[in-house]
N, C-alpha and C positions, 0 to 999 in steps of 0.2 A: 504494500500500500504506500502511496506517495503522500507528500505533504498536502495535496489537495483532496485527500480522502477518497481517491479514485480506486475502485476495486478492480483487481485483475482476475483472470481465470485461475482456477486452482493449480493448473499446470505451469503457471508463469515462472520463468527463471529456472526451470528444471532442465538441465542440459540433455538428459536422455529422452526427454519428451520433445524438445524443440530442435535437437540436432543429433539424432541417434545414429549409430553405426549401421550402415546398410549391408546387405548381403555382399555387395561388391567390395567391401573393405573400406569404403569411404563414408564420411558423414554426410547425411542429406537431411534437408528439412522435409518432414512429412506433408502430404497433401492437406491434412487437416489444419496445419499451421498456416498454409498459404493464404487462407481467407481471413485469418485473424488480424484484427486491427493492431494488436500489440506485438506482432511477430518480431519486428526489428528490435524493439525495446526489450522484449523477452530474451532474445538471443544475446544481446549486449549484456543484460543482467546475468545470464547464465555463464557467459565467458569471463565475467569478473570474479566468479567464485573459484574455488580450488579446482574444480573439474575443468575449468577453462585452461588452466596451466597444462593439464594432461593433453588437451586438444592441440595446444601450441607445440608441445613436445612431439606429438604424433606428426605434425607437419614438418618439423625439423628432421625427424627420423626418415620420413618419406622422401624429403629432398636429398638427404644423404644417400639413401638406398638407390635413388634414381641417378645419382651422379651430379646433381645440380650444385651441391656444395661439398667441400672437402672435409676431412677429419677435423682440422683445426677450427673451421667455421662452425661445424656441428658442435664441437666441444664448447666453443665460445658462446654460442646461442643457448645451449643447455645450461651453461653456468649462469648466464644472465637471467634465464627463466627461474632457476633455482634460487637466486638471490632475491628476485621479486616475490617469489612464493614465500620465502622465509620472512621477508620484510612485511608482507601482507598478514602473515599469521601472527606476527608480533604485535600488530596494531589491532 
């Protein structure tokens, strides 16, 4: 709920509802979310939570496996993500 006392759907901000892993191995937004007025705000809220860091790590790993980034770039990005995750958990 926001400061304006606006109510969101019960699934709001739950990463596995708004951006689940598909059978293809990639994350996709389900059709039921496509018509929701809060879709973008919901996904942003879900990505701010701890599960969002896992999604970002998945992207880094996928880029490394495909050869888009090298070992040092992967290590650097994962280190930055870990630092942000630790900083967020401290606050």
